[in-house]
mmCIF file as Biopython writes it, N, C-alpha, C and O atoms, coordinates in Angstrom:
data_model
#
loop_
_atom_site.group_PDB
_atom_site.id
_atom_site.type_symbol
_atom_site.label_atom_id
_atom_site.label_alt_id
_atom_site.label_comp_id
_atom_site.label_asym_id
_atom_site.label_entity_id
_atom_site.label_seq_id
_atom_site.pdbx_PDB_ins_code
_atom_site.Cartn_x
_atom_site.Cartn_y
_atom_site.Cartn_z
_atom_site.occupancy
_atom_site.B_iso_or_equiv
_atom_site.auth_seq_id
_atom_site.auth_asym_id
_atom_site.pdbx_PDB_model_num
ATOM 1   N N  . LEU A ? 1  ? -20.849 8.212   -1.492 1.0 0.0 1  A 1 
ATOM 2   C CA . LEU A ? 1  ? -21.452 7.566   -0.342 1.0 0.0 1  A 1 
ATOM 3   C C  . LEU A ? 1  ? -20.415 6.748   0.432  1.0 0.0 1  A 1 
ATOM 4   O O  . LEU A ? 1  ? -20.361 6.801   1.660  1.0 0.0 1  A 1 
ATOM 5   N N  . TYR A ? 2  ? -19.603 6.000   -0.295 1.0 0.0 2  A 1 
ATOM 6   C CA . TYR A ? 2  ? -18.667 5.103   0.389  1.0 0.0 2  A 1 
ATOM 7   C C  . TYR A ? 2  ? -17.593 5.837   1.189  1.0 0.0 2  A 1 
ATOM 8   O O  . TYR A ? 2  ? -17.239 5.378   2.275  1.0 0.0 2  A 1 
ATOM 9   N N  . PRO A ? 3  ? -17.058 6.963   0.698  1.0 0.0 3  A 1 
ATOM 10  C CA . PRO A ? 3  ? -16.118 7.708   1.553  1.0 0.0 3  A 1 
ATOM 11  C C  . PRO A ? 3  ? -16.764 8.176   2.859  1.0 0.0 3  A 1 
ATOM 12  O O  . PRO A ? 3  ? -16.121 8.164   3.908  1.0 0.0 3  A 1 
ATOM 13  N N  . ALA A ? 4  ? -18.017 8.582   2.797  1.0 0.0 4  A 1 
ATOM 14  C CA . ALA A ? 4  ? -18.724 9.014   4.013  1.0 0.0 4  A 1 
ATOM 15  C C  . ALA A ? 4  ? -18.895 7.833   4.970  1.0 0.0 4  A 1 
ATOM 16  O O  . ALA A ? 4  ? -18.690 7.980   6.174  1.0 0.0 4  A 1 
ATOM 17  N N  . LEU A ? 5  ? -19.263 6.680   4.450  1.0 0.0 5  A 1 
ATOM 18  C CA . LEU A ? 5  ? -19.408 5.491   5.299  1.0 0.0 5  A 1 
ATOM 19  C C  . LEU A ? 5  ? -18.067 5.109   5.923  1.0 0.0 5  A 1 
ATOM 20  O O  . LEU A ? 5  ? -18.012 4.715   7.088  1.0 0.0 5  A 1 
ATOM 21  N N  . GLN A ? 6  ? -16.990 5.226   5.152  1.0 0.0 6  A 1 
ATOM 22  C CA . GLN A ? 6  ? -15.661 4.912   5.687  1.0 0.0 6  A 1 
ATOM 23  C C  . GLN A ? 6  ? -15.283 5.870   6.814  1.0 0.0 6  A 1 
ATOM 24  O O  . GLN A ? 6  ? -14.721 5.447   7.825  1.0 0.0 6  A 1 
ATOM 25  N N  . ARG A ? 7  ? -15.589 7.161   6.646  1.0 0.0 7  A 1 
ATOM 26  C CA . ARG A ? 7  ? -15.298 8.132   7.707  1.0 0.0 7  A 1 
ATOM 27  C C  . ARG A ? 7  ? -16.083 7.808   8.974  1.0 0.0 7  A 1 
ATOM 28  O O  . ARG A ? 7  ? -15.539 7.845   10.077 1.0 0.0 7  A 1 
ATOM 29  N N  . LEU A ? 8  ? -17.369 7.491   8.807  1.0 0.0 8  A 1 
ATOM 30  C CA . LEU A ? 8  ? -18.198 7.153   9.966  1.0 0.0 8  A 1 
ATOM 31  C C  . LEU A ? 8  ? -17.665 5.909   10.675 1.0 0.0 8  A 1 
ATOM 32  O O  . LEU A ? 8  ? -17.664 5.830   11.903 1.0 0.0 8  A 1 
ATOM 33  N N  . GLU A ? 9  ? -17.217 4.951   9.886  1.0 0.0 9  A 1 
ATOM 34  C CA . GLU A ? 9  ? -16.682 3.717   10.474 1.0 0.0 9  A 1 
ATOM 35  C C  . GLU A ? 9  ? -15.345 3.993   11.178 1.0 0.0 9  A 1 
ATOM 36  O O  . GLU A ? 9  ? -15.093 3.447   12.252 1.0 0.0 9  A 1 
ATOM 37  N N  . GLN A ? 10 ? -14.495 4.828   10.588 1.0 0.0 10 A 1 
ATOM 38  C CA . GLN A ? 10 ? -13.213 5.174   11.214 1.0 0.0 10 A 1 
ATOM 39  C C  . GLN A ? 10 ? -13.419 5.903   12.537 1.0 0.0 10 A 1 
ATOM 40  O O  . GLN A ? 10 ? -12.632 5.740   13.469 1.0 0.0 10 A 1 
ATOM 41  N N  . ARG A ? 11 ? -14.465 6.695   12.617 1.0 0.0 11 A 1 
ATOM 42  C CA . ARG A ? 11 ? -14.764 7.425   13.852 1.0 0.0 11 A 1 
ATOM 43  C C  . ARG A ? 11 ? -15.431 6.538   14.900 1.0 0.0 11 A 1 
ATOM 44  O O  . ARG A ? 11 ? -15.601 6.949   16.048 1.0 0.0 11 A 1 
ATOM 45  N N  . GLY A ? 12 ? -15.805 5.330   14.505 1.0 0.0 12 A 1 
ATOM 46  C CA . GLY A ? 12 ? -16.432 4.402   15.439 1.0 0.0 12 A 1 
ATOM 47  C C  . GLY A ? 12 ? -17.923 4.614   15.600 1.0 0.0 12 A 1 
ATOM 48  O O  . GLY A ? 12 ? -18.528 4.094   16.537 1.0 0.0 12 A 1 
ATOM 49  N N  . TRP A ? 13 ? -18.524 5.377   14.690 1.0 0.0 13 A 1 
ATOM 50  C CA . TRP A ? 13 ? -19.953 5.683   14.792 1.0 0.0 13 A 1 
ATOM 51  C C  . TRP A ? 13 ? -20.820 4.595   14.168 1.0 0.0 13 A 1 
ATOM 52  O O  . TRP A ? 13 ? -21.976 4.418   14.552 1.0 0.0 13 A 1 
ATOM 53  N N  . ILE A ? 14 ? -20.258 3.867   13.202 1.0 0.0 14 A 1 
ATOM 54  C CA . ILE A ? 14 ? -20.960 2.734   12.602 1.0 0.0 14 A 1 
ATOM 55  C C  . ILE A ? 14 ? -19.999 1.557   12.531 1.0 0.0 14 A 1 
ATOM 56  O O  . ILE A ? 14 ? -18.783 1.721   12.629 1.0 0.0 14 A 1 
ATOM 57  N N  . LYS A ? 15 ? -20.571 0.359   12.359 1.0 0.0 15 A 1 
ATOM 58  C CA . LYS A ? 15 ? -19.762 -0.843  12.196 1.0 0.0 15 A 1 
ATOM 59  C C  . LYS A ? 15 ? -20.265 -1.558  10.957 1.0 0.0 15 A 1 
ATOM 60  O O  . LYS A ? 15 ? -21.465 -1.780  10.797 1.0 0.0 15 A 1 
ATOM 61  N N  . GLY A ? 16 ? -19.343 -1.913  10.088 1.0 0.0 16 A 1 
ATOM 62  C CA . GLY A ? 16 ? -19.703 -2.607  8.863  1.0 0.0 16 A 1 
ATOM 63  C C  . GLY A ? 16 ? -19.383 -4.085  8.949  1.0 0.0 16 A 1 
ATOM 64  O O  . GLY A ? 16 ? -18.413 -4.487  9.591  1.0 0.0 16 A 1 
ATOM 65  N N  . ALA A ? 17 ? -20.201 -4.886  8.303  1.0 0.0 17 A 1 
ATOM 66  C CA . ALA A ? 17 ? -19.971 -6.332  8.256  1.0 0.0 17 A 1 
ATOM 67  C C  . ALA A ? 17 ? -20.424 -6.846  6.896  1.0 0.0 17 A 1 
ATOM 68  O O  . ALA A ? 17 ? -21.441 -6.408  6.360  1.0 0.0 17 A 1 
ATOM 69  N N  . TRP A ? 18 ? -19.658 -7.774  6.352  1.0 0.0 18 A 1 
ATOM 70  C CA . TRP A ? 18 ? -20.031 -8.373  5.074  1.0 0.0 18 A 1 
ATOM 71  C C  . TRP A ? 18 ? -21.116 -9.421  5.291  1.0 0.0 18 A 1 
ATOM 72  O O  . TRP A ? 18 ? -21.125 -10.132 6.296  1.0 0.0 18 A 1 
ATOM 73  N N  . GLY A ? 19 ? -22.023 -9.500  4.331  1.0 0.0 19 A 1 
ATOM 74  C CA . GLY A ? 19 ? -23.093 -10.482 4.392  1.0 0.0 19 A 1 
ATOM 75  C C  . GLY A ? 19 ? -23.653 -10.716 3.005  1.0 0.0 19 A 1 
ATOM 76  O O  . GLY A ? 19 ? -23.069 -10.295 2.006  1.0 0.0 19 A 1 
ATOM 77  N N  . THR A ? 20 ? -24.780 -11.386 2.951  1.0 0.0 20 A 1 
ATOM 78  C CA . THR A ? 20 ? -25.434 -11.686 1.683  1.0 0.0 20 A 1 
ATOM 79  C C  . THR A ? 20 ? -26.752 -10.936 1.618  1.0 0.0 20 A 1 
ATOM 80  O O  . THR A ? 20 ? -27.548 -10.972 2.557  1.0 0.0 20 A 1 
ATOM 81  N N  . SER A ? 21 ? -26.978 -10.253 0.495  1.0 0.0 21 A 1 
ATOM 82  C CA . SER A ? 21 ? -28.200 -9.472  0.326  1.0 0.0 21 A 1 
ATOM 83  C C  . SER A ? 21 ? -29.370 -10.387 -0.027 1.0 0.0 21 A 1 
ATOM 84  O O  . SER A ? 21 ? -29.211 -11.599 -0.174 1.0 0.0 21 A 1 
ATOM 85  N N  . GLU A ? 22 ? -30.548 -9.780  -0.158 1.0 0.0 22 A 1 
ATOM 86  C CA . GLU A ? 22 ? -31.757 -10.545 -0.487 1.0 0.0 22 A 1 
ATOM 87  C C  . GLU A ? 22 ? -31.645 -11.237 -1.839 1.0 0.0 22 A 1 
ATOM 88  O O  . GLU A ? 22 ? -32.262 -12.279 -2.061 1.0 0.0 22 A 1 
ATOM 89  N N  . ASN A ? 23 ? -30.848 -10.649 -2.754 1.0 0.0 23 A 1 
ATOM 90  C CA . ASN A ? 23 ? -30.702 -11.274 -4.075 1.0 0.0 23 A 1 
ATOM 91  C C  . ASN A ? 23 ? -29.401 -12.085 -4.175 1.0 0.0 23 A 1 
ATOM 92  O O  . ASN A ? 23 ? -28.842 -12.259 -5.258 1.0 0.0 23 A 1 
ATOM 93  N N  . ASN A ? 24 ? -28.935 -12.574 -3.021 1.0 0.0 24 A 1 
ATOM 94  C CA . ASN A ? 24 ? -27.767 -13.460 -2.919 1.0 0.0 24 A 1 
ATOM 95  C C  . ASN A ? 24 ? -26.467 -12.839 -3.423 1.0 0.0 24 A 1 
ATOM 96  O O  . ASN A ? 24 ? -25.595 -13.547 -3.927 1.0 0.0 24 A 1 
ATOM 97  N N  . ARG A ? 25 ? -26.335 -11.538 -3.290 1.0 0.0 25 A 1 
ATOM 98  C CA . ARG A ? 25 ? -25.088 -10.869 -3.638 1.0 0.0 25 A 1 
ATOM 99  C C  . ARG A ? 25 ? -24.347 -10.504 -2.357 1.0 0.0 25 A 1 
ATOM 100 O O  . ARG A ? 25 ? -24.953 -10.246 -1.317 1.0 0.0 25 A 1 
ATOM 101 N N  . ARG A ? 26 ? -23.045 -10.489 -2.460 1.0 0.0 26 A 1 
ATOM 102 C CA . ARG A ? 26 ? -22.219 -10.070 -1.319 1.0 0.0 26 A 1 
ATOM 103 C C  . ARG A ? 26 ? -22.435 -8.574  -1.105 1.0 0.0 26 A 1 
ATOM 104 O O  . ARG A ? 26 ? -22.362 -7.789  -2.050 1.0 0.0 26 A 1 
ATOM 105 N N  . ALA A ? 27 ? -22.697 -8.189  0.126  1.0 0.0 27 A 1 
ATOM 106 C CA . ALA A ? 27 ? -22.982 -6.786  0.428  1.0 0.0 27 A 1 
ATOM 107 C C  . ALA A ? 27 ? -22.429 -6.439  1.799  1.0 0.0 27 A 1 
ATOM 108 O O  . ALA A ? 27 ? -22.236 -7.304  2.653  1.0 0.0 27 A 1 
ATOM 109 N N  . ARG A ? 28 ? -22.181 -5.156  1.986  1.0 0.0 28 A 1 
ATOM 110 C CA . ARG A ? 28 ? -21.706 -4.666  3.284  1.0 0.0 28 A 1 
ATOM 111 C C  . ARG A ? 28 ? -22.894 -4.036  3.995  1.0 0.0 28 A 1 
ATOM 112 O O  . ARG A ? 28 ? -23.580 -3.179  3.438  1.0 0.0 28 A 1 
ATOM 113 N N  . PHE A ? 29 ? -23.130 -4.464  5.222  1.0 0.0 29 A 1 
ATOM 114 C CA . PHE A ? 29 ? -24.230 -3.958  6.035  1.0 0.0 29 A 1 
ATOM 115 C C  . PHE A ? 29 ? -23.646 -3.142  7.181  1.0 0.0 29 A 1 
ATOM 116 O O  . PHE A ? 29 ? -22.638 -3.517  7.780  1.0 0.0 29 A 1 
ATOM 117 N N  . TYR A ? 30 ? -24.297 -2.017  7.475  1.0 0.0 30 A 1 
ATOM 118 C CA . TYR A ? 30 ? -23.799 -1.117  8.507  1.0 0.0 30 A 1 
ATOM 119 C C  . TYR A ? 30 ? -24.812 -0.999  9.631  1.0 0.0 30 A 1 
ATOM 120 O O  . TYR A ? 30 ? -26.023 -1.014  9.409  1.0 0.0 30 A 1 
ATOM 121 N N  . SER A ? 31 ? -24.285 -0.881  10.850 1.0 0.0 31 A 1 
ATOM 122 C CA . SER A ? 31 ? -25.151 -0.653  12.008 1.0 0.0 31 A 1 
ATOM 123 C C  . SER A ? 31 ? -24.528 0.440   12.867 1.0 0.0 31 A 1 
ATOM 124 O O  . SER A ? 31 ? -23.311 0.629   12.880 1.0 0.0 31 A 1 
ATOM 125 N N  . LEU A ? 32 ? -25.381 1.143   13.573 1.0 0.0 32 A 1 
ATOM 126 C CA . LEU A ? 32 ? -24.954 2.226   14.447 1.0 0.0 32 A 1 
ATOM 127 C C  . LEU A ? 32 ? -24.372 1.641   15.729 1.0 0.0 32 A 1 
ATOM 128 O O  . LEU A ? 32 ? -24.952 0.727   16.314 1.0 0.0 32 A 1 
ATOM 129 N N  . THR A ? 33 ? -23.237 2.161   16.162 1.0 0.0 33 A 1 
ATOM 130 C CA . THR A ? 33 ? -22.624 1.715   17.420 1.0 0.0 33 A 1 
ATOM 131 C C  . THR A ? 33 ? -23.177 2.554   18.572 1.0 0.0 33 A 1 
ATOM 132 O O  . THR A ? 33 ? -23.910 3.518   18.354 1.0 0.0 33 A 1 
ATOM 133 N N  . ALA A ? 34 ? -22.819 2.179   19.790 1.0 0.0 34 A 1 
ATOM 134 C CA . ALA A ? 34 ? -23.242 2.964   20.961 1.0 0.0 34 A 1 
ATOM 135 C C  . ALA A ? 34 ? -22.682 4.383   20.879 1.0 0.0 34 A 1 
ATOM 136 O O  . ALA A ? 34 ? -23.379 5.349   21.188 1.0 0.0 34 A 1 
ATOM 137 N N  . VAL A ? 35 ? -21.426 4.504   20.463 1.0 0.0 35 A 1 
ATOM 138 C CA . VAL A ? 35 ? -20.816 5.831   20.286 1.0 0.0 35 A 1 
ATOM 139 C C  . VAL A ? 35 ? -21.553 6.588   19.184 1.0 0.0 35 A 1 
ATOM 140 O O  . VAL A ? 35 ? -21.768 7.796   19.289 1.0 0.0 35 A 1 
ATOM 141 N N  . GLY A ? 36 ? -21.937 5.877   18.134 1.0 0.0 36 A 1 
ATOM 142 C CA . GLY A ? 36 ? -22.681 6.494   17.035 1.0 0.0 36 A 1 
ATOM 143 C C  . GLY A ? 36 ? -24.043 6.994   17.472 1.0 0.0 36 A 1 
ATOM 144 O O  . GLY A ? 36 ? -24.498 8.041   17.013 1.0 0.0 36 A 1 
ATOM 145 N N  . ARG A ? 37 ? -24.694 6.259   18.352 1.0 0.0 37 A 1 
ATOM 146 C CA . ARG A ? 37 ? -25.997 6.706   18.869 1.0 0.0 37 A 1 
ATOM 147 C C  . ARG A ? 37 ? -25.850 7.998   19.667 1.0 0.0 37 A 1 
ATOM 148 O O  . ARG A ? 37 ? -26.678 8.902   19.558 1.0 0.0 37 A 1 
ATOM 149 N N  . LYS A ? 38 ? -24.791 8.076   20.468 1.0 0.0 38 A 1 
ATOM 150 C CA . LYS A ? 38 ? -24.541 9.305   21.234 1.0 0.0 38 A 1 
ATOM 151 C C  . LYS A ? 38 ? -24.264 10.470  20.292 1.0 0.0 38 A 1 
ATOM 152 O O  . LYS A ? 38 ? -24.754 11.578  20.507 1.0 0.0 38 A 1 
ATOM 153 N N  . GLN A ? 39 ? -23.482 10.218  19.253 1.0 0.0 39 A 1 
ATOM 154 C CA . GLN A ? 39 ? -23.166 11.273  18.293 1.0 0.0 39 A 1 
ATOM 155 C C  . GLN A ? 39 ? -24.413 11.683  17.522 1.0 0.0 39 A 1 
ATOM 156 O O  . GLN A ? 39 ? -24.573 12.857  17.187 1.0 0.0 39 A 1 
ATOM 157 N N  . LEU A ? 40 ? -25.290 10.741  17.240 1.0 0.0 40 A 1 
ATOM 158 C CA . LEU A ? 40 ? -26.545 11.058  16.559 1.0 0.0 40 A 1 
ATOM 159 C C  . LEU A ? 40 ? -27.368 12.039  17.377 1.0 0.0 40 A 1 
ATOM 160 O O  . LEU A ? 40 ? -27.959 12.965  16.822 1.0 0.0 40 A 1 
ATOM 161 N N  . VAL A ? 41 ? -27.412 11.847  18.690 1.0 0.0 41 A 1 
ATOM 162 C CA . VAL A ? 41 ? -28.135 12.774  19.568 1.0 0.0 41 A 1 
ATOM 163 C C  . VAL A ? 41 ? -27.510 14.167  19.479 1.0 0.0 41 A 1 
ATOM 164 O O  . VAL A ? 41 ? -28.225 15.166  19.389 1.0 0.0 41 A 1 
ATOM 165 N N  . VAL A ? 42 ? -26.177 14.231  19.504 1.0 0.0 42 A 1 
ATOM 166 C CA . VAL A ? 42 ? -25.474 15.519  19.407 1.0 0.0 42 A 1 
ATOM 167 C C  . VAL A ? 42 ? -25.787 16.194  18.078 1.0 0.0 42 A 1 
ATOM 168 O O  . VAL A ? 42 ? -26.139 17.373  18.046 1.0 0.0 42 A 1 
ATOM 169 N N  . GLU A ? 43 ? -25.661 15.453  16.986 1.0 0.0 43 A 1 
ATOM 170 C CA . GLU A ? 43 ? -25.877 16.026  15.654 1.0 0.0 43 A 1 
ATOM 171 C C  . GLU A ? 43 ? -27.338 16.424  15.445 1.0 0.0 43 A 1 
ATOM 172 O O  . GLU A ? 43 ? -27.617 17.420  14.778 1.0 0.0 43 A 1 
ATOM 173 N N  . THR A ? 44 ? -28.263 15.662  16.004 1.0 0.0 44 A 1 
ATOM 174 C CA . THR A ? 44 ? -29.679 16.010  15.908 1.0 0.0 44 A 1 
ATOM 175 C C  . THR A ? 44 ? -29.942 17.326  16.625 1.0 0.0 44 A 1 
ATOM 176 O O  . THR A ? 44 ? -30.696 18.165  16.133 1.0 0.0 44 A 1 
ATOM 177 N N  . GLY A ? 45 ? -29.326 17.508  17.780 1.0 0.0 45 A 1 
ATOM 178 C CA . GLY A ? 45 ? -29.461 18.768  18.510 1.0 0.0 45 A 1 
ATOM 179 C C  . GLY A ? 45 ? -28.914 19.933  17.713 1.0 0.0 45 A 1 
ATOM 180 O O  . GLY A ? 45 ? -29.522 21.003  17.675 1.0 0.0 45 A 1 
ATOM 181 N N  . ARG A ? 46 ? -27.771 19.735  17.076 1.0 0.0 46 A 1 
ATOM 182 C CA . ARG A ? 46 ? -27.182 20.795  16.242 1.0 0.0 46 A 1 
ATOM 183 C C  . ARG A ? 46 ? -28.099 21.128  15.069 1.0 0.0 46 A 1 
ATOM 184 O O  . ARG A ? 46 ? -28.307 22.298  14.747 1.0 0.0 46 A 1 
ATOM 185 N N  . TRP A ? 47 ? -28.641 20.100  14.439 1.0 0.0 47 A 1 
ATOM 186 C CA . TRP A ? 47 ? -29.533 20.312  13.298 1.0 0.0 47 A 1 
ATOM 187 C C  . TRP A ? 47 ? -30.778 21.081  13.737 1.0 0.0 47 A 1 
ATOM 188 O O  . TRP A ? 47 ? -31.192 22.029  13.071 1.0 0.0 47 A 1 
ATOM 189 N N  . ASN A ? 48 ? -31.368 20.673  14.851 1.0 0.0 48 A 1 
ATOM 190 C CA . ASN A ? 48 ? -32.571 21.349  15.349 1.0 0.0 48 A 1 
ATOM 191 C C  . ASN A ? 48 ? -32.287 22.804  15.689 1.0 0.0 48 A 1 
ATOM 192 O O  . ASN A ? 48 ? -33.126 23.670  15.442 1.0 0.0 48 A 1 
ATOM 193 N N  . ALA A ? 49 ? -31.117 23.086  16.252 1.0 0.0 49 A 1 
ATOM 194 C CA . ALA A ? 49 ? -30.743 24.472  16.562 1.0 0.0 49 A 1 
ATOM 195 C C  . ALA A ? 49 ? -30.616 25.287  15.283 1.0 0.0 49 A 1 
ATOM 196 O O  . ALA A ? 49 ? -31.033 26.445  15.244 1.0 0.0 49 A 1 
ATOM 197 N N  . LEU A ? 50 ? -30.051 24.704  14.248 1.0 0.0 50 A 1 
ATOM 198 C CA . LEU A ? 50 ? -29.930 25.385  12.959 1.0 0.0 50 A 1 
ATOM 199 C C  . LEU A ? 50 ? -31.303 25.679  12.374 1.0 0.0 50 A 1 
ATOM 200 O O  . LEU A ? 50 ? -31.555 26.786  11.898 1.0 0.0 50 A 1 
ATOM 201 N N  . VAL A ? 51 ? -32.186 24.695  12.408 1.0 0.0 51 A 1 
ATOM 202 C CA . VAL A ? 51 ? -33.544 24.876  11.885 1.0 0.0 51 A 1 
ATOM 203 C C  . VAL A ? 51 ? -34.263 25.977  12.653 1.0 0.0 51 A 1 
ATOM 204 O O  . VAL A ? 51 ? -34.921 26.823  12.048 1.0 0.0 51 A 1 
ATOM 205 N N  . GLU A ? 52 ? -34.146 25.976  13.969 1.0 0.0 52 A 1 
ATOM 206 C CA . GLU A ? 52 ? -34.790 27.011  14.783 1.0 0.0 52 A 1 
ATOM 207 C C  . GLU A ? 52 ? -34.262 28.396  14.425 1.0 0.0 52 A 1 
ATOM 208 O O  . GLU A ? 52 ? -35.032 29.355  14.371 1.0 0.0 52 A 1 
ATOM 209 N N  . SER A ? 53 ? -32.971 28.510  14.182 1.0 0.0 53 A 1 
ATOM 210 C CA . SER A ? 53 ? -32.380 29.796  13.797 1.0 0.0 53 A 1 
ATOM 211 C C  . SER A ? 53 ? -32.919 30.267  12.456 1.0 0.0 53 A 1 
ATOM 212 O O  . SER A ? 53 ? -33.223 31.447  12.281 1.0 0.0 53 A 1 
ATOM 213 N N  . ILE A ? 54 ? -33.036 29.356  11.524 1.0 0.0 54 A 1 
ATOM 214 C CA . ILE A ? 54 ? -33.555 29.705  10.198 1.0 0.0 54 A 1 
ATOM 215 C C  . ILE A ? 54 ? -35.008 30.136  10.299 1.0 0.0 54 A 1 
ATOM 216 O O  . ILE A ? 54 ? -35.407 31.105  9.654  1.0 0.0 54 A 1 
ATOM 217 N N  . VAL A ? 55 ? -35.801 29.442  11.090 1.0 0.0 55 A 1 
ATOM 218 C CA . VAL A ? 55 ? -37.212 29.798  11.266 1.0 0.0 55 A 1 
ATOM 219 C C  . VAL A ? 55 ? -37.332 31.182  11.900 1.0 0.0 55 A 1 
ATOM 220 O O  . VAL A ? 55 ? -38.216 31.953  11.528 1.0 0.0 55 A 1 
ATOM 221 N N  . ARG A ? 56 ? -36.455 31.507  12.851 1.0 0.0 56 A 1 
ATOM 222 C CA . ARG A ? 56 ? -36.485 32.844  13.463 1.0 0.0 56 A 1 
ATOM 223 C C  . ARG A ? 56 ? -36.206 33.927  12.427 1.0 0.0 56 A 1 
ATOM 224 O O  . ARG A ? 56 ? -36.813 34.996  12.465 1.0 0.0 56 A 1 
ATOM 225 N N  . VAL A ? 57 ? -35.294 33.654  11.507 1.0 0.0 57 A 1 
ATOM 226 C CA . VAL A ? 57 ? -34.946 34.641  10.484 1.0 0.0 57 A 1 
ATOM 227 C C  . VAL A ? 57 ? -36.045 34.746  9.435  1.0 0.0 57 A 1 
ATOM 228 O O  . VAL A ? 57 ? -36.446 35.847  9.059  1.0 0.0 57 A 1 
ATOM 229 N N  . LEU A ? 58 ? -36.526 33.612  8.968  1.0 0.0 58 A 1 
ATOM 230 C CA . LEU A ? 58 ? -37.505 33.606  7.879  1.0 0.0 58 A 1 
ATOM 231 C C  . LEU A ? 58 ? -38.936 33.742  8.358  1.0 0.0 58 A 1 
ATOM 232 O O  . LEU A ? 58 ? -39.804 34.158  7.589  1.0 0.0 58 A 1 
ATOM 233 N N  . GLY A ? 59 ? -39.198 33.408  9.584  1.0 0.0 59 A 1 
ATOM 234 C CA . GLY A ? 59 ? -40.563 33.377  10.090 1.0 0.0 59 A 1 
ATOM 235 C C  . GLY A ? 59 ? -41.118 31.978  9.947  1.0 0.0 59 A 1 
ATOM 236 O O  . GLY A ? 59 ? -40.522 31.135  9.276  1.0 0.0 59 A 1 
ATOM 237 N N  . PRO A ? 60 ? -42.260 31.723  10.574 1.0 0.0 60 A 1 
ATOM 238 C CA . PRO A ? 60 ? -42.814 30.366  10.566 1.0 0.0 60 A 1 
ATOM 239 C C  . PRO A ? 60 ? -43.294 29.908  9.190  1.0 0.0 60 A 1 
ATOM 240 O O  . PRO A ? 60 ? -43.322 28.708  8.917  1.0 0.0 60 A 1 
ATOM 241 N N  . ASP A ? 61 ? -43.676 30.854  8.313  1.0 0.0 61 A 1 
ATOM 242 C CA . ASP A ? 61 ? -44.173 30.483  6.982  1.0 0.0 61 A 1 
ATOM 243 C C  . ASP A ? 61 ? -43.467 31.348  5.943  1.0 0.0 61 A 1 
ATOM 244 O O  . ASP A ? 61 ? -43.933 32.445  5.637  1.0 0.0 61 A 1 
ATOM 245 N N  . PRO A ? 62 ? -42.349 30.869  5.397  1.0 0.0 62 A 1 
ATOM 246 C CA . PRO A ? 62 ? -41.583 31.688  4.467  1.0 0.0 62 A 1 
ATOM 247 C C  . PRO A ? 62 ? -42.170 31.771  3.060  1.0 0.0 62 A 1 
ATOM 248 O O  . PRO A ? 62 ? -41.620 32.471  2.209  1.0 0.0 62 A 1 
ATOM 249 N N  . THR A ? 63 ? -43.279 31.069  2.798  1.0 0.0 63 A 1 
ATOM 250 C CA . THR A ? 63 ? -43.859 31.112  1.455  1.0 0.0 63 A 1 
ATOM 251 C C  . THR A ? 63 ? -44.661 32.389  1.270  1.0 0.0 63 A 1 
ATOM 252 O O  . THR A ? 63 ? -45.337 32.832  2.198  1.0 0.0 63 A 1 
ATOM 253 N N  . PRO A ? 64 ? -44.597 32.994  0.078  1.0 0.0 64 A 1 
ATOM 254 C CA . PRO A ? 64 ? -45.377 34.220  -0.165 1.0 0.0 64 A 1 
ATOM 255 C C  . PRO A ? 64 ? -46.871 33.924  -0.166 1.0 0.0 64 A 1 
ATOM 256 O O  . PRO A ? 64 ? -47.306 32.841  -0.557 1.0 0.0 64 A 1 
ATOM 257 N N  . GLU A ? 65 ? -47.639 34.896  0.274  1.0 0.0 65 A 1 
ATOM 258 C CA . GLU A ? 65 ? -49.094 34.722  0.306  1.0 0.0 65 A 1 
ATOM 259 C C  . GLU A ? 65 ? -49.651 34.740  -1.111 1.0 0.0 65 A 1 
ATOM 260 O O  . GLU A ? 65 ? -49.178 35.477  -1.975 1.0 0.0 65 A 1 
ATOM 261 N N  . SER A ? 66 ? -50.658 33.917  -1.325 1.0 0.0 66 A 1 
ATOM 262 C CA . SER A ? 66 ? -51.317 33.887  -2.635 1.0 0.0 66 A 1 
ATOM 263 C C  . SER A ? 66 ? -52.220 35.095  -2.765 1.0 0.0 66 A 1 
ATOM 264 O O  . SER A ? 66 ? -52.908 35.474  -1.817 1.0 0.0 66 A 1 
ATOM 265 N N  . ALA A ? 67 ? -52.214 35.699  -3.943 1.0 0.0 67 A 1 
ATOM 266 C CA . ALA A ? 67 ? -53.042 36.901  -4.156 1.0 0.0 67 A 1 
ATOM 267 C C  . ALA A ? 67 ? -54.358 36.539  -4.780 1.0 0.0 67 A 1 
ATOM 268 O O  . ALA A ? 67 ? -55.183 37.417  -5.033 1.0 0.0 67 A 1 
#
């Protein structure tokens, strides 16, 4: 998880800040940046296109019919 968060932060998609958690432990909190919000829209579009392609191949209901 942490390498992925570091990559997102290096790309400027999220911003991390140290703080205190609910149980008074030091924790890193992340928030989405403006650039990250734009990238989220792009990635959501890509994901939806992939899902649509899979549905076209498999059909709307890929589960076998009960006999």
